[in-house]
C-alpha positions as CSV (number, residue, x, y, z in Angstrom):
1,X,16.8,-5.2,-1.9
2,X,17.1,-5.4,1.9
3,X,14.1,-5.0,4.3
4,X,16.0,-2.2,6.1
5,X,16.1,-0.2,2.9
6,X,12.4,-0.8,2.2
7,X,11.4,0.4,5.7
8,X,13.6,3.5,5.4
9,X,12.2,4.2,2.0
10,X,8.7,3.7,3.4
11,X,9.4,6.1,6.2
12,X,10.5,8.8,3.7
13,X,7.4,8.2,1.7
14,X,5.2,8.5,4.8
15,X,6.9,11.7,5.7
16,X,6.2,13.2,2.2
17,X,2.5,12.2,2.4
18,X,2.2,13.5,6.0
19,X,3.2,17.0,4.8
20,X,0.7,17.1,1.9
21,X,-2.8,18.6,1.7
22,X,-3.7,15.8,-0.7
23,X,-3.9,13.2,2.1
24,X,-7.7,13.1,2.2
25,X,-7.8,12.4,-1.6
26,X,-5.1,9.8,-1.1
27,X,-7.3,8.0,1.4
28,X,-10.3,8.2,-0.9
29,X,-8.4,6.7,-3.8
30,X,-7.1,3.9,-1.6
31,X,-10.6,3.1,-0.3
32,X,-12.0,3.2,-3.8
33,X,-9.4,0.6,-5.0
34,X,-9.9,-1.6,-2.0
35,X,-13.6,-1.7,-2.8
36,X,-13.0,-2.2,-6.6
37,X,-10.7,-5.2,-5.7
38,X,-13.5,-6.8,-3.6
39,X,-11.7,-6.3,-0.3
40,X,-14.4,-5.7,2.3
41,X,-12.4,-3.3,4.5
42,X,-12.8,0.3,5.6
43,X,-9.7,2.3,6.4
44,X,-9.5,3.4,10.0
45,X,-6.2,5.2,10.2
46,X,-6.2,9.0,10.6
47,X,-2.4,9.5,10.1
48,X,-0.1,8.3,7.3
49,X,2.1,6.5,9.9
50,X,-0.8,4.4,11.2
51,X,-2.0,3.8,7.6
52,X,1.2,2.0,6.7
53,X,0.8,-0.4,9.7
54,X,-2.9,-0.9,9.0
55,X,-2.2,-1.8,5.3
56,X,0.6,-4.1,6.3
57,X,-1.7,-5.9,8.8
58,X,-4.5,-6.1,6.2
59,X,-2.1,-7.6,3.6
60,X,-0.7,-10.2,6.0
61,X,-4.3,-11.3,6.6
62,X,-5.0,-11.4,2.9
63,X,-1.7,-13.3,2.1
64,X,-2.6,-15.9,4.7
65,X,-6.4,-16.2,4.3
66,X,-7.6,-14.6,1.0
67,X,-4.8,-14.7,-1.5
68,X,-7.2,-13.9,-4.4
69,X,-8.2,-10.7,-2.7
70,X,-4.5,-9.8,-2.3
71,X,-3.9,-10.4,-6.0
72,X,-7.1,-8.4,-7.0
73,X,-5.8,-5.5,-4.9
74,X,-2.5,-5.5,-6.6
75,X,-4.3,-5.5,-9.9
76,X,-6.7,-2.8,-9.0
77,X,-4.0,-0.5,-7.7
78,X,-1.7,-1.4,-10.6
79,X,1.2,-2.9,-8.7
80,X,3.2,-5.5,-10.6
81,X,3.4,-9.0,-9.1
82,X,6.9,-9.2,-10.4
83,X,7.9,-6.2,-8.3
84,X,6.6,-8.0,-5.2
85,X,8.5,-11.1,-6.3
86,X,11.7,-9.1,-6.6
87,X,11.9,-8.9,-2.8
88,X,14.4,-11.4,-1.5
89,X,12.3,-12.8,1.2
90,X,9.6,-15.5,1.8
91,X,8.5,-14.1,5.1
92,X,4.9,-13.0,4.9
93,X,5.5,-9.9,7.1
94,X,8.4,-8.7,4.8
95,X,6.2,-9.3,1.7
96,X,3.3,-7.5,3.3
97,X,5.4,-4.5,4.3
98,X,6.9,-4.2,0.8
99,X,3.5,-4.7,-0.9
100,X,2.0,-2.0,1.5
101,X,4.8,0.4,0.5
102,X,4.3,-0.3,-3.3
103,X,0.5,0.0,-3.0
104,X,0.6,3.2,-1.0
105,X,3.2,4.7,-3.3
106,X,1.2,3.8,-6.4
107,X,-2.0,5.3,-4.9
108,X,-0.1,8.5,-4.0
109,X,1.2,8.7,-7.6
110,X,-2.4,8.6,-8.9
111,X,-3.5,11.4,-6.6
112,X,-0.4,13.5,-7.1
113,X,-0.5,13.3,-10.9
114,X,-4.2,14.1,-11.0
115,X,-3.7,17.2,-8.9
116,X,-0.3,18.4,-10.3
117,X,-0.9,17.6,-13.9
């Protein structure tokens, strides 16, 4: 899976979230899971585009300095470590971007299913 594909997919995902009235619930769910994972961080982004960058930067920091918090977040959100490992890169920025995409996508699924189900 190439990084270019991931970033295009992430942009399509961000566009979908941007056009939804569920965005506030999405942010609430993300903050809840950050807290549950023991990640002492408050989301600052107001737009979905900024949120992707914010999450990527947070994950880079966790990968480099607090790996257990990173793993706890994956677990709290319900993202498989194996999915992350499937990325063909050892670059921490690539891994963080892909993990941010998977985390945000999973959080969106939770909110969407709860509201559409």
